[in-house]
C-alpha positions as CSV (number, residue, x, y, z in Angstrom):
1,M,0.6,10.3,33.4
2,V,2.6,12.1,30.4
3,N,5.2,14.6,31.8
4,K,4.2,17.3,29.3
5,Q,7.0,19.6,30.2
6,A,9.7,16.8,29.9
7,W,8.6,16.5,26.2
8,L,8.8,20.4,25.8
9,D,12.3,20.1,27.0
10,H,13.2,17.8,24.3
11,L,11.7,20.0,21.5
12,D,14.9,20.6,20.0
13,E,15.9,17.2,19.7
14,S,12.5,15.9,18.8
15,L,12.9,17.1,15.2
16,V,9.6,18.3,14.9
17,R,9.9,21.8,16.3
18,H,8.6,23.2,13.3
19,F,5.6,21.0,13.1
20,Y,4.7,21.5,16.8
21,E,5.1,25.6,16.5
22,E,2.6,25.6,13.3
23,Q,-0.1,23.6,15.3
24,D,-3.3,24.9,17.0
25,S,-3.7,24.1,20.7
26,T,-6.0,21.2,20.1
27,T,-3.8,19.5,17.8
28,R,-0.8,20.1,20.2
29,E,-2.7,18.7,23.2
30,E,-3.7,15.3,21.4
31,G,-0.1,14.3,21.2
32,F,0.1,14.2,25.0
33,H,-3.4,12.5,25.4
34,E,-2.8,9.3,23.3
35,T,-0.1,6.5,22.6
36,L,1.1,5.6,19.1
37,A,-0.1,2.2,18.7
38,F,2.2,-0.2,16.7
39,G,-0.9,-2.1,14.6
40,T,-1.0,-4.8,11.6
41,A,0.2,-1.8,9.3
42,G,2.9,-0.5,11.5
43,I,2.7,3.0,12.9
44,R,1.3,6.2,10.5
45,S,0.7,9.2,12.2
46,T,1.3,12.9,11.8
47,F,4.3,15.1,13.3
48,G,4.2,16.4,16.8
49,I,5.4,16.3,20.4
50,G,4.4,13.8,22.7
51,P,3.8,9.9,22.7
52,G,0.9,10.1,20.3
53,R,2.7,11.8,17.5
54,L,5.6,11.1,15.3
55,N,9.0,12.3,16.4
56,A,12.6,11.4,17.3
57,F,11.5,9.7,20.4
58,T,8.6,7.6,19.1
59,V,10.7,6.4,16.4
60,R,13.5,5.5,18.9
61,K,10.7,3.7,21.0
62,V,9.8,1.6,18.1
63,A,13.6,0.9,17.1
64,L,14.2,-0.3,20.6
65,G,11.3,-2.7,20.7
66,L,12.2,-3.9,17.5
67,A,16.0,-4.6,18.4
68,Q,14.5,-6.2,21.6
69,Y,12.0,-8.4,19.7
70,L,14.8,-9.3,16.8
71,T,17.7,-10.1,19.6
72,Q,15.2,-12.6,21.4
73,Q,14.7,-14.5,18.0
74,H,18.1,-14.3,16.5
75,E,21.5,-14.7,17.7
76,D,23.1,-12.4,15.6
77,P,20.0,-10.1,14.0
78,S,20.3,-8.1,10.9
79,I,17.9,-5.6,9.2
80,V,17.8,-3.5,6.0
81,I,16.3,0.1,6.3
82,H,14.8,2.2,3.4
83,Y,13.2,5.7,3.4
84,D,10.8,7.6,1.1
85,T,11.0,11.4,0.0
86,R,8.6,12.4,2.8
87,F,9.4,15.0,5.4
88,L,12.0,13.6,8.0
89,S,12.2,10.2,6.5
90,K,15.9,10.2,6.0
91,D,16.0,11.6,9.7
92,F,13.9,9.0,10.9
93,A,15.7,6.1,9.2
94,Q,18.8,7.3,10.7
95,E,17.4,7.5,14.2
96,M,16.0,3.8,13.8
97,A,19.4,2.7,12.5
98,A,21.4,4.4,15.4
99,V,19.3,2.7,18.1
100,L,19.2,-0.6,16.5
101,A,22.8,-0.6,15.8
102,H,23.5,0.4,19.4
103,H,21.6,-2.6,20.6
104,H,23.4,-5.1,18.7
105,V,21.5,-5.3,15.6
106,H,23.4,-5.3,12.4
107,V,22.0,-2.5,9.8
108,T,21.9,-2.1,6.1
109,I,20.6,1.3,5.1
110,S,20.1,3.0,1.9
111,Q,22.4,6.3,1.2
112,D,19.1,7.7,-0.6
113,Y,15.3,7.7,-1.1
114,K,14.0,4.0,-2.3
115,S,10.8,2.7,-2.8
116,T,8.9,0.2,-0.7
117,P,8.9,-2.9,-3.2
118,E,13.0,-2.2,-3.3
119,L,12.9,-2.7,0.4
120,S,11.0,-6.0,0.1
121,F,13.4,-7.0,-2.6
122,A,16.4,-6.1,-0.6
123,V,15.5,-8.3,2.4
124,R,15.1,-11.2,0.7
125,Q,18.4,-10.4,-1.4
126,L,20.4,-9.7,1.6
127,K,18.5,-12.4,3.8
128,T,18.2,-10.2,6.6
129,D,16.0,-11.1,9.5
130,A,13.6,-8.0,9.3
131,G,13.1,-5.0,7.2
132,V,11.9,-1.3,8.0
133,M,10.4,1.2,5.4
134,I,9.9,4.8,6.8
135,T,7.2,5.9,4.3
136,A,3.2,6.9,4.8
137,S,2.6,5.6,1.4
138,H,-0.4,7.9,-0.1
139,N,-1.3,9.4,3.1
140,P,-1.3,13.4,3.0
141,K,2.0,15.2,3.3
142,D,1.9,15.9,7.2
143,Y,2.0,12.2,7.8
144,N,4.8,9.7,8.0
145,G,4.9,6.0,9.1
146,I,7.2,2.9,10.1
147,K,6.5,-0.3,8.3
148,V,8.2,-3.6,9.4
149,Y,8.8,-6.4,7.3
150,D,9.7,-10.2,8.1
151,Q,12.4,-12.2,6.9
152,H,10.4,-13.1,3.8
153,G,9.9,-9.4,2.8
154,G,6.2,-9.3,3.5
155,Q,4.9,-6.8,6.1
156,L,4.7,-8.5,9.6
157,L,1.5,-10.8,10.3
158,L,-1.0,-10.4,13.1
159,E,1.1,-12.7,15.5
160,A,4.4,-11.0,14.9
161,S,3.0,-7.4,15.1
162,E,1.4,-8.6,18.4
163,D,4.7,-9.9,19.8
164,L,6.6,-6.8,18.7
165,S,4.1,-4.6,20.1
166,Q,4.5,-6.1,23.6
167,F,8.1,-5.0,23.6
168,I,7.2,-1.5,22.3
169,N,4.5,-0.9,24.5
170,A,6.7,-2.1,27.6
171,I,9.3,1.0,27.0
172,E,7.9,3.5,29.6
173,D,10.3,6.6,28.7
174,P,11.0,7.1,25.3
175,L,13.1,10.1,26.3
176,S,15.7,8.0,27.9
177,I,16.6,5.7,25.1
178,E,20.2,5.2,24.4
179,I,21.3,5.9,21.1
180,G,24.5,5.4,19.1
181,D,26.3,7.8,17.0
182,F,25.4,7.1,13.5
183,D,28.7,8.0,11.8
184,Q,30.5,6.2,14.9
185,L,28.4,3.1,14.2
186,L,29.2,3.1,10.6
187,N,33.0,3.2,11.3
188,D,32.2,0.0,13.7
189,N,30.6,-1.8,10.9
190,M,27.4,-1.9,12.8
191,I,25.7,0.2,10.1
192,S,26.5,-0.2,6.5
193,Y,25.2,1.5,3.5
194,L,23.0,-0.6,0.8
195,P,25.6,-2.2,-1.8
196,S,24.4,-0.8,-5.3
197,E,24.6,-4.6,-6.5
198,V,21.1,-5.0,-4.5
199,T,19.4,-2.1,-6.6
200,Q,21.0,-3.3,-9.9
201,A,19.7,-7.1,-9.0
202,Y,16.1,-5.6,-8.4
203,K,16.3,-3.8,-11.8
204,D,17.6,-7.1,-13.5
205,A,14.8,-8.8,-12.0
206,V,12.2,-6.6,-13.3
207,K,13.8,-6.6,-16.7
208,D,13.7,-10.3,-16.7
209,L,9.9,-10.3,-15.9
210,V,9.0,-7.9,-18.7
211,G,11.3,-9.3,-21.4
212,N,10.9,-7.8,-24.7
213,I,8.8,-4.3,-24.1
214,G,8.3,-4.2,-27.9
215,N,8.5,-1.3,-30.1
216,D,8.1,2.4,-29.2
217,S,4.6,3.0,-30.9
218,T,3.0,4.5,-27.4
219,K,4.6,7.8,-26.2
220,V,4.2,7.8,-22.3
221,V,4.4,10.2,-19.7
222,L,5.6,9.4,-16.3
223,T,4.9,11.3,-13.0
224,S,6.3,10.2,-9.4
225,L,3.8,12.6,-7.7
226,H,7.3,13.7,-5.7
227,G,8.1,10.1,-4.6
228,T,10.6,7.2,-5.3
229,S,9.6,5.8,-8.6
230,L,12.2,8.0,-10.3
231,P,14.9,7.8,-11.7
232,I,14.7,3.9,-11.1
233,L,11.7,3.7,-13.3
234,S,13.4,5.7,-16.1
235,D,16.6,3.7,-15.7
236,I,14.8,0.3,-16.1
237,L,12.9,1.5,-19.4
238,T,16.2,2.6,-20.8
239,E,17.9,-0.3,-20.2
240,L,14.9,-2.3,-22.0
241,N,15.8,0.1,-24.8
242,Y,12.2,1.9,-24.5
243,S,12.7,5.5,-25.2
244,N,9.5,7.0,-26.2
245,F,8.6,8.4,-22.6
246,A,8.7,11.8,-21.0
247,V,8.9,12.7,-17.2
248,E,6.5,15.3,-15.8
249,K,9.7,17.0,-14.5
250,E,7.9,19.6,-12.0
251,Q,5.8,16.7,-10.4
252,S,8.8,14.3,-10.2
253,T,11.3,16.2,-8.2
254,P,11.6,14.4,-4.7
255,D,9.9,16.6,-2.3
256,G,7.7,15.8,0.9
257,R,5.6,19.1,0.5
258,F,4.1,17.6,-2.5
259,P,4.0,21.0,-3.7
260,T,2.0,20.2,-7.1
261,V,-0.8,18.0,-6.1
262,E,-3.3,18.2,-3.3
263,R,-2.9,14.4,-2.4
264,A,-0.2,12.4,-4.0
265,N,-2.2,9.5,-4.5
266,P,-3.1,7.8,-8.2
267,E,-6.3,6.7,-6.9
268,E,-7.2,10.0,-7.4
269,V,-7.9,11.5,-10.8
270,E,-6.8,15.1,-9.9
271,A,-3.4,13.7,-9.3
272,F,-3.0,13.4,-13.3
273,D,-3.4,17.0,-14.0
274,L,0.0,18.0,-14.7
275,G,0.5,14.5,-16.8
276,L,-2.4,15.3,-18.9
277,Q,-1.1,19.0,-19.6
278,L,2.1,17.1,-20.7
279,A,0.5,14.2,-22.5
280,K,-1.4,17.0,-24.6
281,K,2.1,18.9,-25.8
282,E,3.8,15.4,-26.2
283,N,0.5,13.7,-28.1
284,A,1.0,10.8,-25.5
285,G,-1.2,8.0,-25.1
286,L,-0.8,6.9,-21.6
287,I,-0.1,8.7,-18.3
288,I,1.4,6.8,-15.6
289,A,1.6,7.8,-12.1
290,T,3.1,6.1,-8.7
291,D,2.6,7.1,-5.2
292,P,5.4,8.4,-3.1
293,D,6.7,5.0,-2.1
294,A,6.0,3.4,-5.6
295,D,4.1,0.7,-4.3
296,R,0.8,1.9,-6.1
297,F,0.1,3.3,-9.4
298,G,-2.6,4.2,-11.9
299,F,-3.0,5.4,-15.2
300,I,-5.0,7.1,-18.1
301,E,-5.4,6.2,-21.4
302,R,-5.4,9.0,-23.8
303,Y,-6.8,9.4,-27.5
304,E,-6.0,11.0,-30.6
305,D,-9.1,13.2,-30.3
306,G,-7.7,14.4,-26.8
307,T,-10.3,12.5,-24.8
308,Y,-9.0,10.0,-22.0
309,T,-10.3,7.3,-19.9
310,Y,-9.2,7.0,-16.1
311,F,-9.3,3.3,-14.8
312,N,-10.2,2.5,-11.3
313,G,-8.2,0.0,-9.2
314,N,-10.5,-2.9,-9.7
315,E,-10.6,-2.2,-13.6
316,I,-6.6,-2.3,-13.6
317,G,-6.6,-5.7,-11.8
318,L,-9.1,-7.1,-14.3
319,L,-7.1,-5.6,-17.4
320,L,-3.7,-7.0,-16.1
321,M,-5.2,-10.4,-15.5
322,K,-6.5,-10.5,-19.2
323,L,-3.5,-8.9,-20.9
324,R,-0.9,-10.8,-18.8
325,Y,-2.7,-14.3,-19.2
326,Q,-1.2,-15.6,-22.3
327,E,2.1,-14.5,-21.4
328,A,1.8,-16.3,-17.9
329,L,0.5,-19.6,-19.5
330,E,3.9,-20.0,-21.3
331,S,5.2,-21.0,-17.7
332,G,3.3,-24.5,-18.2
333,K,2.1,-24.4,-14.8
334,Q,-1.5,-24.2,-13.0
335,L,-1.8,-20.3,-12.9
336,Y,-3.5,-18.8,-9.6
337,M,-4.3,-15.1,-8.7
338,A,-4.8,-13.8,-5.3
339,K,-7.0,-10.7,-4.3
340,S,-8.6,-9.1,-1.0
341,I,-12.1,-10.0,0.0
342,V,-12.9,-6.3,-0.9
343,T,-11.7,-6.3,-4.2
344,S,-14.5,-6.7,-7.2
345,E,-16.6,-9.7,-7.8
346,L,-15.5,-9.5,-11.3
347,A,-12.0,-10.6,-10.7
348,E,-13.2,-13.8,-9.4
349,R,-15.6,-14.1,-12.3
350,L,-12.7,-13.5,-14.8
351,A,-10.3,-15.8,-12.9
352,R,-12.8,-18.7,-13.3
353,A,-13.2,-18.0,-17.1
354,L,-9.5,-18.1,-17.5
355,N,-9.5,-21.5,-15.5
356,V,-7.4,-19.7,-13.0
357,G,-7.1,-20.6,-9.3
358,V,-8.5,-18.1,-6.9
359,N,-7.1,-17.0,-3.6
360,N,-9.0,-14.5,-1.3
361,V,-7.3,-13.1,1.6
362,L,-8.0,-10.4,4.1
363,T,-7.2,-6.7,3.2
364,G,-3.7,-6.0,3.7
365,F,-0.9,-7.0,1.3
366,K,0.9,-8.9,3.9
367,Y,-1.8,-11.3,3.7
368,I,-0.8,-11.8,-0.1
369,S,2.8,-11.9,1.0
370,E,1.8,-14.9,3.1
371,L,0.3,-16.8,0.3
372,L,3.1,-16.1,-1.9
373,E,5.4,-17.7,0.7
374,Q,3.2,-20.7,1.0
375,K,2.8,-21.2,-2.9
376,A,6.7,-20.9,-3.3
377,T,7.1,-24.3,-2.8
378,E,4.1,-25.4,-5.0
379,E,3.7,-26.2,-8.9
380,E,1.9,-23.1,-9.5
381,T,2.6,-19.7,-11.4
382,L,1.3,-16.3,-10.3
383,L,-0.8,-14.7,-12.9
384,L,-1.6,-11.4,-10.5
385,A,-1.9,-10.3,-7.1
386,F,-3.6,-7.1,-6.2
387,E,-6.1,-5.2,-4.0
388,E,-8.7,-2.7,-5.3
389,S,-6.6,0.4,-3.8
390,H,-4.1,0.1,-6.9
391,G,-1.6,-2.3,-5.5
392,Y,-0.3,-5.2,-8.0
393,L,2.3,-7.8,-8.0
394,A,3.0,-9.7,-11.0
395,A,6.1,-11.7,-10.0
396,P,6.9,-12.3,-6.3
397,F,10.6,-11.3,-6.1
398,S,9.5,-8.9,-4.0
399,R,6.5,-9.5,-1.6
400,D,4.6,-6.2,-1.3
401,K,2.8,-4.0,-3.9
402,D,5.1,-3.2,-6.8
403,A,4.5,-0.2,-9.1
404,I,8.0,-0.5,-10.4
405,Q,7.5,-3.9,-12.1
406,M,4.0,-3.3,-13.3
407,V,4.8,-0.2,-15.2
408,P,7.0,-1.4,-17.9
409,L,4.6,-4.3,-18.2
410,L,1.7,-2.1,-18.7
411,I,3.7,-0.1,-21.3
412,K,4.5,-3.4,-23.0
413,Y,0.8,-4.5,-23.3
414,K,-0.2,-1.2,-24.5
415,N,2.0,-1.2,-27.2
416,M,0.8,-4.8,-28.1
417,L,-2.9,-3.5,-28.0
418,T,-1.7,-0.4,-30.3
419,D,0.1,-2.5,-32.9
420,N,-3.2,-4.2,-33.3
421,G,-5.3,-1.3,-33.4
422,L,-6.9,-1.7,-30.2
423,T,-7.0,0.3,-27.0
424,I,-7.0,-0.7,-23.3
425,K,-10.6,0.8,-23.0
426,D,-11.3,-1.9,-25.9
427,T,-9.9,-4.6,-23.7
428,L,-12.0,-3.7,-20.7
429,E,-15.4,-3.7,-22.9
430,D,-14.4,-7.2,-24.1
431,I,-14.0,-8.6,-20.5
432,Y,-17.4,-7.1,-19.5
433,E,-18.8,-8.7,-22.5
434,Q,-17.2,-12.1,-21.5
435,I,-18.2,-11.9,-17.7
436,G,-20.9,-9.2,-17.2
437,H,-20.8,-5.7,-15.7
438,F,-20.3,-5.1,-12.0
439,K,-20.0,-1.3,-10.7
440,D,-17.7,-0.9,-8.3
441,K,-16.7,2.0,-6.0
442,T,-14.9,2.8,-2.9
443,V,-15.7,5.6,-0.6
444,S,-13.6,6.8,2.4
445,P,-15.3,9.4,4.7
446,T,-12.5,11.2,7.1
447,F,-13.1,11.5,11.0
448,E,-10.1,13.3,12.4
449,G,-8.9,13.2,15.9
450,V,-10.2,11.6,19.1
451,E,-13.6,12.3,18.2
452,G,-13.1,10.8,15.1
453,R,-12.1,7.7,16.3
454,A,-15.1,7.5,18.5
455,R,-17.2,8.0,15.7
456,I,-15.7,5.4,13.6
457,K,-16.2,2.9,16.5
458,N,-19.7,3.8,16.7
459,I,-20.3,3.3,12.7
460,M,-18.9,0.0,13.2
461,N,-20.7,-1.0,16.5
462,Q,-24.2,-0.3,14.8
463,F,-23.8,-3.2,12.6
464,K,-23.5,-5.7,15.7
465,G,-26.5,-7.4,17.1
466,E,-29.6,-8.1,14.8
467,A,-28.7,-8.7,11.3
468,P,-30.8,-6.4,9.0
469,Q,-33.1,-8.1,6.1
470,S,-32.2,-5.3,3.5
471,L,-30.0,-2.6,3.1
472,C,-30.5,0.5,0.5
473,G,-33.4,-1.6,-1.2
474,L,-31.2,-4.8,-1.7
475,N,-32.2,-8.0,0.2
476,V,-29.3,-9.2,2.5
477,R,-28.5,-12.7,1.5
478,A,-25.8,-13.2,4.0
479,I,-23.5,-11.4,6.5
480,E,-19.7,-12.0,6.9
481,D,-18.9,-10.7,10.2
482,Y,-15.0,-10.8,10.4
483,N,-14.8,-9.6,13.8
484,E,-16.7,-12.4,15.1
485,G,-15.5,-15.0,12.2
486,V,-18.9,-16.3,11.5
487,M,-21.0,-16.0,8.1
488,K,-24.9,-15.9,9.0
489,D,-27.2,-17.2,6.0
490,I,-30.2,-14.5,6.7
491,Q,-32.9,-16.7,5.1
492,T,-32.1,-19.9,6.8
493,G,-30.3,-18.6,10.2
494,E,-27.5,-21.1,9.9
495,Q,-24.0,-19.8,10.7
496,R,-20.8,-21.2,9.7
497,E,-17.2,-20.1,10.6
498,L,-15.0,-18.2,8.0
499,S,-11.9,-19.6,6.8
500,L,-9.9,-16.2,7.0
501,P,-8.6,-15.0,10.6
502,K,-10.5,-12.4,12.4
503,A,-10.5,-8.6,11.4
504,N,-12.5,-5.6,11.9
505,L,-14.7,-5.8,8.7
506,I,-18.0,-6.8,7.8
507,R,-19.2,-7.7,4.4
508,F,-22.9,-7.8,3.3
509,I,-23.5,-10.0,0.8
510,F,-26.8,-9.7,-2.0
511,D,-27.6,-11.4,-4.9
512,E,-26.5,-8.1,-6.8
513,G,-22.9,-8.3,-5.2
514,F,-21.4,-7.0,-1.7
515,I,-21.1,-4.0,0.5
516,A,-18.2,-4.2,2.9
517,V,-17.2,-1.7,5.9
518,R,-14.0,-1.5,7.8
519,P,-12.1,1.1,9.5
520,S,-8.7,2.1,7.6
521,G,-5.8,0.8,9.2
522,T,-3.6,3.7,8.1
523,E,-5.6,6.8,8.4
524,P,-8.7,8.3,10.3
525,K,-11.2,7.2,7.8
526,I,-13.9,4.5,7.4
527,K,-13.7,2.8,4.4
528,L,-16.7,1.6,2.3
529,Y,-16.7,-0.8,-0.6
530,F,-19.4,-1.3,-3.1
531,S,-19.4,-4.0,-5.8
532,L,-22.9,-4.3,-7.3
533,N,-24.6,-4.9,-10.5
534,V,-27.0,-2.3,-10.1
535,E,-28.5,0.8,-12.4
536,D,-27.6,3.5,-9.9
537,L,-24.9,2.7,-7.7
538,D,-24.2,6.5,-6.5
539,A,-27.9,6.7,-5.2
540,I,-27.1,3.3,-3.0
541,I,-23.8,5.0,-1.9
542,E,-25.5,8.2,-0.8
543,E,-28.4,6.2,0.9
544,F,-25.8,4.0,2.6
545,K,-23.8,6.8,3.8
546,E,-27.1,8.8,5.0
547,T,-28.4,5.8,6.9
548,Y,-25.1,4.4,8.6
549,V,-22.1,6.9,8.2
550,K,-23.3,9.7,10.6
């Protein structure tokens, strides 16, 4: 039973009084009726009082559990902590550091905001036992979160997450967790600030990957969507002797309110509105946006007549595979790519056309990170790792999605195309001519609160039991039920075990492609993935939502 009054007595120390006081009574109460669960994507939640919301005490609970987990596994454990530009990110990072250091974990913490790929790189560079990133990535502004990384720089895999969860869940009273004094722990060298050499080493790794960025033939507009990609991105471009870019300054101030955009998410074309306005003034041919923690990016190609093309996450993946191919071949090694199982069918087709090895993994970049670690000792070169949700990695010096390394690469490829009288859109059309054209779209209906979670559960449960013969007028050829770990052939009735680990995801396979359904691991949403070679994809999406997502 939660002692509500005890939590309210600690309101000032919670760091979230302002958020709590602005909430309605229902939202306030939900914080006391739930407990934040550390899942495979860490923790992501809104701010508030109680065990079911992010506040100083729930952050300390995660920190203490992590300290116990690390001290059990390592004799003299160490960790690096970074944080983004969101509300309370720095405060939460220092709370984490003070608890971890007080419980005998050596902490390295950044003095200012940093991106997620920089955190992944820092873990590897400093050879720490773990890493923590305080971020909610592209979630709305009233969210924050805690992501935990292993010694390889990837997010914790399932077994490690479950082990850590046991320590966290065993802590009964977050209000009484012992925490050290941050400044005193700095003086005692249990906490130290991130050396500038680590940031420079990351910049150098990006520059080595990009090489010669080419001439200044393309004017570029950059926006960080109030996040962490600037100034490091502009620094890297300047060090690469590329100066033909303009920063959308109003939208690139670090600000957790995200005041110039409804959602700081490059998956949504509305996030580019200010960038497009600046591009018109500057006559820019490329507008690039990164999300708040700079692990995802998106872009728009603009033409002389003022028209433009926005590319979705699957299209960007195909383009990067094609544009990077010749350069990657120079390694002289067999190329491979990695993608999630909800990413477009076309990625696999293009890989096979290029004689590139294909590796499919579950949704979540941690599975790609696991694959990269396995491949590290093999004579193969990564062409591209990506997910349809605008997350890409070209070189595995970081082990999470990395917009910082991808942006200068994209500018380089755009320059090459411009010099040859071509556009990015031309390249995509060439790809479709080579391998065919699927229509890809991801739809994410939102279901808030306790009631919403129940609805999401009901949506997933309806696909259990008798397998449908058809969906939305398409004949089902097979069903991949990752919750059960089996694939069922609808025509023969035969079943076989799936090679990937179990997950709360189901894929319906048709001759025309696939539809996949899963709950989001970070937001109160159900994710619907459509990759189909059909005439009217929108009609199928609407029918599917009307029938199954109620």
